[in-house]
C-alpha positions as CSV (number, residue, x, y, z in Angstrom):
1,M,-79.4,319.1,-18.0
2,K,-79.0,316.8,-21.0
3,R,-82.1,314.9,-22.0
4,K,-82.0,311.1,-21.8
5,S,-81.5,309.3,-25.0
6,F,-84.3,307.0,-26.3
7,I,-82.2,303.8,-25.6
8,E,-82.0,304.8,-21.9
9,T,-85.8,304.6,-21.5
10,S,-86.9,302.0,-24.1
11,F,-85.7,299.7,-26.9
12,P,-87.5,297.1,-29.0
13,V,-85.3,294.3,-27.9
14,K,-87.4,291.4,-29.1
15,E,-88.0,292.8,-32.6
16,I,-84.4,293.8,-33.1
17,S,-83.2,290.4,-31.9
18,E,-85.4,288.6,-34.4
19,I,-84.2,290.8,-37.2
20,S,-80.6,290.3,-36.1
21,A,-81.0,286.5,-36.1
22,K,-82.2,286.6,-39.7
23,E,-79.1,288.5,-40.7
24,K,-77.0,285.4,-40.4
25,N,-78.4,284.1,-43.6
26,I,-77.7,287.3,-45.6
27,R,-74.8,286.9,-48.0
28,H,-75.3,289.5,-50.7
29,G,-73.5,292.7,-49.8
30,H,-73.1,291.9,-46.1
31,I,-69.7,292.7,-44.6
32,S,-69.5,289.2,-43.1
33,T,-68.6,287.9,-46.6
34,L,-65.4,289.9,-46.5
35,H,-63.6,288.1,-43.8
36,I,-64.3,286.0,-40.7
37,W,-64.4,288.0,-37.5
38,W,-65.8,286.0,-34.5
39,A,-67.0,289.0,-32.4
40,R,-68.7,290.9,-35.2
41,R,-72.0,292.4,-34.1
42,P,-75.1,292.2,-36.3
43,L,-75.5,295.3,-38.5
44,A,-79.2,295.4,-37.6
45,S,-78.6,295.8,-33.8
46,S,-75.7,298.1,-34.4
47,R,-77.8,300.4,-36.6
48,A,-80.7,300.4,-34.2
49,T,-78.6,301.0,-31.1
50,N,-76.6,303.8,-32.7
51,Y,-79.8,305.6,-33.7
52,A,-81.5,305.0,-30.3
53,A,-78.5,306.2,-28.4
54,L,-78.3,309.5,-30.4
55,I,-81.9,310.6,-30.4
56,P,-83.8,312.0,-27.3
57,S,-86.4,310.1,-25.4
58,T,-90.0,311.4,-25.2
59,E,-92.9,311.2,-22.8
60,N,-95.4,311.5,-25.6
61,I,-96.9,308.1,-26.1
62,E,-97.7,308.6,-29.8
63,E,-94.1,309.9,-30.5
64,W,-92.7,307.0,-28.4
65,N,-94.6,304.4,-30.5
66,S,-93.6,306.2,-33.7
67,I,-89.9,306.2,-32.8
68,R,-90.1,302.5,-31.7
69,H,-91.7,301.5,-35.0
70,F,-89.1,303.5,-37.0
71,I,-86.2,301.8,-35.2
72,I,-87.6,298.4,-36.1
73,E,-87.9,299.5,-39.8
74,L,-84.5,301.1,-39.7
75,A,-82.9,297.8,-38.5
76,K,-84.2,295.7,-41.4
77,W,-81.5,294.7,-44.0
78,E,-83.7,295.6,-46.9
79,N,-83.8,299.2,-45.6
80,S,-80.1,299.5,-45.1
81,L,-79.8,301.4,-48.4
82,N,-83.3,302.9,-48.4
83,S,-82.6,306.6,-48.9
84,N,-85.9,307.7,-47.4
85,I,-85.4,305.8,-44.1
86,I,-81.7,306.5,-43.8
87,N,-82.1,310.2,-44.6
88,K,-84.8,310.5,-42.0
89,A,-82.5,308.9,-39.4
90,R,-79.7,311.3,-40.3
91,E,-82.1,314.3,-40.1
92,D,-83.3,313.2,-36.7
93,I,-79.7,313.0,-35.4
94,L,-78.7,316.3,-37.0
95,K,-81.7,318.0,-35.4
96,E,-80.5,316.9,-32.0
97,Y,-76.9,317.8,-32.4
98,G,-76.8,320.6,-35.0
99,K,-73.9,318.8,-36.7
100,P,-72.7,315.3,-37.2
101,P,-71.9,313.9,-33.8
102,R,-68.5,312.4,-33.2
103,V,-68.5,308.6,-32.5
104,L,-65.4,306.8,-31.3
105,D,-65.2,303.0,-31.3
106,P,-61.9,302.1,-29.7
107,F,-62.6,298.4,-30.1
108,S,-63.9,298.3,-33.6
109,G,-63.3,294.6,-34.4
110,G,-65.3,293.6,-37.4
111,G,-66.6,297.1,-38.0
112,S,-70.4,296.8,-37.5
113,I,-70.8,299.7,-35.0
114,P,-68.7,302.3,-36.8
115,L,-70.1,301.3,-40.2
116,E,-73.7,301.8,-39.0
117,A,-72.7,305.1,-37.3
118,L,-71.3,306.2,-40.7
119,R,-74.5,305.2,-42.4
120,L,-76.3,307.5,-40.0
121,G,-74.2,310.4,-41.0
122,C,-71.9,310.5,-37.9
123,E,-68.2,311.5,-37.8
124,V,-66.7,308.2,-37.0
125,H,-63.3,307.2,-35.6
126,A,-62.7,303.4,-35.6
127,V,-59.7,302.1,-33.8
128,E,-58.2,298.6,-33.5
129,Y,-55.0,297.0,-32.2
130,N,-55.4,293.7,-33.9
131,P,-53.8,293.9,-37.4
132,V,-56.3,291.5,-38.9
133,A,-59.2,293.7,-37.7
134,V,-57.4,296.8,-39.0
135,L,-57.3,295.2,-42.5
136,I,-61.0,294.3,-42.3
137,L,-61.9,297.8,-41.1
138,K,-60.0,299.4,-44.0
139,C,-61.7,297.2,-46.5
140,T,-65.1,298.1,-44.8
141,L,-64.9,301.7,-43.7
142,E,-62.2,303.3,-45.8
143,Y,-61.3,301.8,-49.2
144,P,-64.9,301.4,-50.6
145,Q,-65.9,304.9,-49.7
146,K,-62.6,306.5,-50.8
147,Y,-62.2,304.6,-54.1
148,G,-65.6,303.2,-54.9
149,R,-67.3,306.4,-56.1
150,P,-68.2,306.8,-59.8
151,K,-65.4,308.1,-61.9
152,E,-65.2,309.7,-65.3
153,L,-62.4,308.7,-67.7
154,K,-61.6,310.4,-70.9
155,E,-60.2,308.3,-73.7
156,D,-56.9,309.6,-75.1
157,W,-58.1,309.4,-78.7
158,S,-61.6,310.8,-78.1
159,L,-63.5,313.6,-76.5
160,L,-65.9,311.1,-75.1
161,K,-65.9,310.3,-71.4
162,T,-66.7,307.0,-69.9
163,T,-68.2,306.7,-66.4
164,I,-67.0,303.9,-64.2
165,K,-69.7,303.3,-61.6
166,N,-67.3,301.7,-59.0
167,P,-63.6,301.8,-60.0
168,L,-62.5,299.8,-56.9
169,L,-65.0,297.0,-57.5
170,E,-64.0,296.8,-61.2
171,D,-60.3,296.6,-60.4
172,V,-60.7,294.1,-57.6
173,K,-62.7,292.0,-60.1
174,K,-60.1,292.5,-62.9
175,W,-57.0,291.7,-60.8
176,G,-58.8,288.9,-59.0
177,E,-59.4,287.2,-62.4
178,W,-55.8,287.9,-63.3
179,V,-54.6,286.1,-60.2
180,L,-56.9,283.2,-60.9
181,E,-55.8,282.8,-64.5
182,E,-52.1,283.1,-63.7
183,S,-52.3,280.6,-60.9
184,K,-54.2,278.2,-63.1
185,K,-51.6,278.5,-65.8
186,E,-48.9,277.4,-63.4
187,I,-50.6,274.8,-61.2
188,G,-53.9,273.9,-62.9
189,R,-52.3,270.7,-64.2
190,F,-52.3,269.3,-60.7
191,Y,-56.2,269.3,-60.7
192,P,-56.8,267.5,-64.0
193,K,-60.2,266.8,-65.5
194,D,-61.4,263.2,-66.0
195,D,-61.4,261.8,-69.5
196,D,-65.1,262.5,-69.9
197,G,-64.6,266.2,-69.1
198,S,-65.7,266.0,-65.5
199,I,-64.0,268.5,-63.2
200,P,-62.8,267.4,-59.7
201,V,-64.6,269.5,-57.2
202,G,-62.4,268.1,-54.5
203,Y,-60.8,265.0,-53.0
204,I,-61.7,263.1,-49.9
205,W,-58.8,261.9,-47.8
206,A,-58.7,259.6,-44.7
207,R,-55.9,259.7,-42.2
208,T,-54.5,256.3,-41.4
209,I,-52.9,254.4,-38.6
210,A,-51.7,250.8,-38.3
211,C,-53.7,248.3,-36.4
212,Q,-51.9,247.6,-33.2
213,N,-52.8,243.9,-33.3
214,L,-49.4,242.4,-34.1
215,S,-51.0,239.5,-36.0
216,C,-52.9,242.0,-38.2
217,N,-51.0,245.3,-38.6
218,A,-53.4,246.4,-41.4
219,E,-53.8,250.1,-42.4
220,I,-56.9,251.5,-40.8
221,P,-58.5,254.4,-42.7
222,L,-59.9,256.7,-40.1
223,M,-63.3,257.9,-41.2
224,R,-66.1,259.2,-38.9
225,Q,-68.7,258.0,-41.3
226,F,-69.0,256.9,-45.0
227,W,-71.8,259.1,-46.5
228,L,-71.0,260.9,-49.7
229,A,-74.6,262.1,-50.3
230,K,-77.3,262.0,-47.7
231,K,-80.3,263.8,-49.1
232,N,-84.0,262.8,-49.4
233,N,-83.6,262.3,-53.1
234,K,-80.1,260.9,-53.2
235,K,-78.2,258.6,-50.9
236,V,-74.6,257.6,-51.9
237,S,-72.0,256.1,-49.7
238,L,-68.5,254.7,-49.6
239,Y,-68.5,251.0,-48.8
240,P,-65.4,249.6,-47.1
241,Y,-64.6,246.0,-47.7
242,V,-61.6,243.8,-46.9
243,E,-59.5,242.1,-49.5
244,G,-56.7,240.1,-48.0
245,R,-55.2,242.4,-45.3
246,E,-56.2,245.6,-47.1
247,V,-59.2,247.8,-46.7
248,K,-60.7,248.8,-50.0
249,F,-63.6,251.0,-51.0
250,K,-66.4,251.0,-53.6
251,I,-69.3,253.4,-54.1
252,V,-72.8,252.3,-53.4
253,G,-76.3,253.8,-53.4
254,D,-78.4,255.7,-55.9
255,G,-76.9,255.6,-59.4
256,Y,-74.2,253.1,-58.3
257,E,-74.1,249.5,-57.0
258,K,-76.9,248.6,-54.6
259,M,-76.2,249.4,-51.0
260,P,-75.5,246.1,-49.1
261,A,-78.1,244.9,-46.7
262,G,-77.3,245.8,-43.1
263,F,-74.6,248.3,-44.0
264,E,-74.8,251.4,-41.8
265,P,-72.8,254.3,-43.4
266,E,-73.2,256.3,-40.1
267,R,-70.8,253.9,-38.4
268,G,-67.3,254.8,-39.3
269,T,-64.0,253.4,-38.1
270,V,-63.2,256.1,-35.5
271,S,-65.0,258.1,-32.8
272,R,-63.3,260.3,-30.2
273,A,-59.9,259.0,-31.3
274,V,-60.9,255.3,-30.6
275,A,-60.4,253.4,-33.8
276,V,-61.7,250.0,-34.9
277,C,-59.8,247.9,-37.5
278,P,-62.1,246.7,-40.3
279,V,-59.8,243.7,-40.9
280,C,-59.6,242.1,-37.5
281,G,-62.0,244.0,-35.4
282,G,-59.3,245.1,-33.0
283,T,-59.6,248.4,-31.1
284,V,-57.0,251.1,-30.8
285,D,-57.6,253.3,-27.7
286,D,-57.6,257.1,-27.9
287,S,-54.3,257.6,-26.2
288,T,-52.5,255.2,-28.5
289,T,-54.1,256.8,-31.5
290,R,-52.8,260.2,-30.4
291,K,-49.4,258.8,-29.7
292,L,-49.1,257.3,-33.2
293,F,-49.8,260.8,-34.6
294,Q,-47.4,262.5,-32.3
295,Q,-44.7,260.0,-33.2
296,G,-45.2,260.6,-36.9
297,K,-46.5,257.0,-37.5
298,A,-49.8,258.1,-38.9
299,G,-50.4,258.6,-42.6
300,Q,-53.1,259.6,-45.1
301,R,-54.9,258.0,-48.0
302,M,-56.9,259.6,-50.9
303,V,-60.2,257.7,-50.9
304,A,-62.6,259.3,-53.3
305,V,-63.0,262.1,-55.8
306,V,-66.0,264.4,-56.0
307,L,-66.8,265.5,-59.6
308,H,-69.0,267.8,-61.6
309,H,-69.6,267.8,-65.3
310,P,-70.2,271.2,-66.9
311,D,-73.0,269.8,-69.0
312,E,-74.8,267.9,-66.2
313,K,-76.5,268.8,-63.0
314,G,-75.3,267.6,-59.6
315,K,-72.2,265.8,-58.4
316,T,-70.8,262.4,-59.1
317,Y,-68.2,260.3,-57.2
318,R,-65.6,257.8,-57.9
319,I,-62.9,256.0,-56.0
320,A,-59.4,257.6,-56.1
321,T,-57.0,255.9,-58.5
322,A,-53.2,255.5,-58.9
323,R,-53.3,258.3,-61.4
324,D,-54.8,260.7,-58.8
325,M,-52.0,259.9,-56.4
326,E,-49.4,260.2,-59.1
327,V,-50.6,263.8,-59.8
328,F,-50.6,264.5,-56.1
329,R,-47.0,263.3,-55.9
330,Q,-46.1,265.6,-58.8
331,A,-47.6,268.5,-56.9
332,E,-45.5,267.5,-53.9
333,K,-42.3,267.6,-56.0
334,Y,-43.2,270.9,-57.6
335,L,-43.9,272.4,-54.1
336,E,-40.3,271.6,-53.0
337,E,-39.0,273.5,-56.0
338,K,-41.3,276.5,-55.7
339,R,-40.9,276.7,-51.9
340,E,-37.1,277.0,-52.3
341,K,-37.5,279.6,-55.1
342,L,-39.8,281.8,-53.1
343,M,-37.7,281.5,-50.0
344,E,-34.8,283.0,-51.9
345,E,-37.0,285.8,-53.3
346,W,-39.0,286.7,-50.2
347,G,-36.4,286.0,-47.5
348,I,-38.9,283.9,-45.5
349,D,-40.5,280.5,-45.8
350,P,-43.7,280.9,-47.9
351,V,-45.2,278.0,-45.9
352,P,-45.9,279.4,-42.4
353,D,-43.5,277.7,-40.0
354,E,-44.6,279.6,-36.8
355,E,-45.7,277.4,-34.0
356,L,-49.4,277.0,-33.2
357,P,-50.7,278.2,-29.8
358,P,-50.3,275.8,-26.9
359,K,-52.8,273.0,-27.0
360,E,-56.3,273.7,-25.8
361,T,-55.9,277.4,-26.7
362,L,-59.3,278.8,-27.8
363,G,-60.6,275.5,-29.0
364,F,-57.4,274.2,-30.6
365,R,-57.3,270.4,-30.5
366,V,-55.0,269.5,-33.3
367,Q,-51.7,269.8,-31.4
368,R,-52.4,266.5,-29.6
369,Y,-52.2,264.9,-33.0
370,G,-48.8,266.2,-33.9
371,M,-49.9,269.4,-35.7
372,L,-47.6,271.9,-34.1
373,K,-47.0,274.5,-36.7
374,W,-49.4,276.5,-38.9
375,G,-48.0,274.8,-42.0
376,D,-49.1,271.4,-40.6
377,L,-52.7,272.4,-41.3
378,F,-52.3,272.0,-45.0
379,N,-51.3,269.0,-47.2
380,S,-48.6,269.4,-49.9
381,R,-51.0,270.4,-52.8
382,Q,-52.8,272.8,-50.6
383,K,-49.6,274.5,-49.6
384,L,-48.6,274.7,-53.3
385,A,-51.9,276.3,-54.2
386,L,-51.8,278.8,-51.4
387,I,-48.2,280.0,-51.9
388,T,-48.9,280.2,-55.7
389,F,-52.0,282.4,-55.2
390,S,-50.0,284.5,-52.7
391,E,-47.2,285.0,-55.2
392,K,-49.6,286.1,-57.9
393,V,-51.2,288.6,-55.6
394,R,-47.8,290.1,-54.9
395,Q,-47.1,290.2,-58.6
396,A,-50.5,291.8,-59.2
397,Y,-49.4,294.7,-57.0
398,Q,-46.2,295.2,-58.9
399,K,-48.0,295.1,-62.3
400,M,-50.5,297.7,-61.0
401,I,-47.6,300.0,-60.1
402,E,-45.9,299.4,-63.5
403,E,-49.2,300.3,-65.2
404,G,-49.4,303.6,-63.4
405,Y,-51.7,302.9,-60.5
406,G,-51.1,305.0,-57.4
407,Q,-49.4,303.1,-54.5
408,D,-52.2,303.8,-52.1
409,Y,-54.9,302.7,-54.6
410,A,-52.9,299.6,-55.6
411,K,-52.6,298.8,-51.9
412,A,-56.3,299.0,-51.5
413,V,-57.0,296.7,-54.4
414,V,-54.4,294.2,-53.3
415,S,-55.8,294.2,-49.7
416,Y,-59.0,292.6,-51.1
417,L,-57.0,290.0,-53.0
418,A,-55.1,289.2,-49.8
419,I,-58.4,288.7,-48.1
420,G,-59.2,286.4,-50.9
421,I,-56.2,284.3,-50.0
422,N,-57.5,284.1,-46.4
423,R,-60.9,283.0,-47.6
424,L,-59.2,280.3,-49.7
425,A,-57.1,279.1,-46.8
426,T,-60.2,278.3,-44.7
427,Y,-61.1,275.7,-47.4
428,L,-57.6,274.5,-48.5
429,A,-56.8,272.9,-45.2
430,V,-56.7,269.4,-43.7
431,L,-59.5,270.4,-41.4
432,T,-62.1,270.9,-44.1
433,R,-65.0,268.5,-44.0
434,W,-67.2,267.1,-46.8
435,R,-70.9,267.8,-46.0
436,S,-72.9,264.9,-47.3
437,D,-76.2,266.7,-46.4
438,V,-75.5,269.8,-48.6
439,L,-73.0,268.2,-51.0
440,S,-70.2,270.7,-50.5
441,F,-67.1,271.3,-48.5
442,E,-67.3,273.1,-45.1
443,R,-64.5,275.5,-44.3
444,A,-62.2,274.6,-41.4
445,F,-63.6,277.5,-39.4
446,D,-67.2,276.3,-39.4
447,R,-67.1,277.1,-35.7
448,Q,-64.7,279.0,-33.4
449,A,-62.3,276.1,-32.9
450,L,-59.9,273.8,-34.7
451,P,-60.9,270.3,-33.8
452,M,-59.4,267.2,-35.3
453,V,-61.0,266.0,-38.6
454,W,-60.3,262.4,-39.5
455,D,-61.5,262.3,-43.1
456,Y,-61.0,265.7,-44.7
457,G,-61.8,267.3,-48.0
458,E,-59.3,268.9,-50.4
459,V,-61.0,271.5,-52.5
460,N,-60.0,272.2,-56.1
461,P,-59.5,276.0,-56.1
462,F,-60.1,276.2,-59.9
463,S,-63.5,274.5,-59.8
464,D,-66.8,276.5,-59.6
465,A,-67.8,274.8,-56.4
466,R,-67.8,276.2,-52.9
467,G,-64.3,276.8,-51.5
468,C,-62.8,277.8,-54.9
469,W,-61.2,281.2,-55.6
470,D,-64.3,283.3,-55.6
471,L,-64.4,287.1,-55.0
472,E,-68.0,287.6,-56.0
473,P,-69.4,287.9,-52.4
474,M,-66.6,290.4,-51.7
475,L,-67.5,292.5,-54.7
476,E,-71.1,292.8,-53.4
477,A,-69.8,293.9,-50.0
478,I,-67.6,296.5,-51.7
479,D,-70.6,297.8,-53.6
480,H,-72.7,298.0,-50.5
481,S,-70.1,299.7,-48.3
482,S,-69.1,302.2,-51.1
483,R,-72.5,303.9,-50.7
484,I,-71.6,305.0,-47.2
485,N,-69.3,307.7,-45.9
486,S,-65.7,306.8,-45.0
487,A,-63.9,306.8,-41.6
488,P,-60.2,306.8,-40.5
489,T,-59.2,303.4,-39.3
490,P,-55.9,303.7,-37.4
491,Q,-54.1,300.7,-35.9
492,S,-53.6,301.7,-32.3
493,S,-54.3,300.9,-28.7
494,A,-57.5,302.2,-27.2
495,T,-55.6,303.6,-24.2
496,S,-53.5,305.9,-26.4
497,Q,-56.4,307.6,-28.2
498,E,-56.9,311.3,-27.9
499,N,-59.3,313.7,-29.6
500,G,-61.6,310.9,-30.8
501,G,-59.0,308.8,-32.4
502,D,-57.2,311.4,-34.6
503,D,-53.8,310.7,-33.1
504,N,-51.4,307.8,-33.1
505,E,-52.2,306.6,-36.6
506,N,-49.5,304.2,-37.7
507,S,-51.2,301.8,-40.1
């Protein structure tokens, strides 16, 4: 009769839960930095449960306490690459089974469970049906371990050999920089510096509707609040004022004009789709607001620019100018040309024209405001940036092949660049918010939903601020994962798996 596993009789739930909660703040080397996956399990609990499920229970109280303490230490992030602790865990498992046990995860998702089983020396088979999850799994469980090992290169003109510590990491970095530079050469002019050298971190836009008071008909900038910076040591806000029948803005607060008495930046012009006109004080009810969007009668207006000077600390702000809008219109014009060109080359529209899911699906709320296709989630300059970066990634693959890279290896490198596009798209969207409390842009997927955002932020992908083209977190994840064994990651249905996932590989 098979002995019970340790997890069947005991498990340090409280301690592992606390360690897992802390993991949310880990960014260096963690696989969560590769790509969003909503159902990804914490690595700490995955490592602990894998181990506890594979070792036997004991009735000896001293042994029981020792195992329990070891599981807690094993779960800690700082011990994830601790050779002494990991090797002991592997030895304990081998002692029980005599050989690496076979672990099959037919619903691998973000890869936490199979990754931790690999770390513990198991023979792992990770299966997924969702193609996005398959890509994440390959970049977590297959490519780093297969291509991220140290490699010796001999120079043609010398007897000396050079050791590359992690070839995959170096090539992802190299070609990621190539994609960035090539994209900047082509469209960097649409994100110009200010005359003093300040770099635009991003632009703040407000959607607009017309006041429904026939005697007013002013353009209402829809903003949930007016704060630009709301920190203990710095408070800066947009201040709306009326000039004639037009709503204008100026910047007030620390370092700018004094904030007017009685002004409350928390009170914007819209809440729950109910808008208030700053000119006449009239109200537009929520159903009318939505109808105006659905009928194509809503617009948008660039309100402010967030800046950073390379020689100074912190961010500054200014009101958007006619020059800013002229540059944006130039980007719109160039988008039309580039979109037509790529459509001829690729045979598909480079801007996604597929319909969004039905409204209310999985937290989707934007359809009720006339956003019906995926391409509607981006403004013109954002579309231009995303299709340009996508084009450069495709060109990078062709250049790698021309330079003699193997197809499989080039595919691995370009997979990370493609993930870089996905990361970029979560910031280059009209659902990105400016966070006045942390002074940065928050990606569209800050939670598992796509709600309406009235005033949105447009990130400059060529700045050094959050939301730009940045593969550094991904490189750290590659480095971490490359120190673990590899596993096959077929795209397949869990119902069709035989022999632990060896069959039906079609990815």
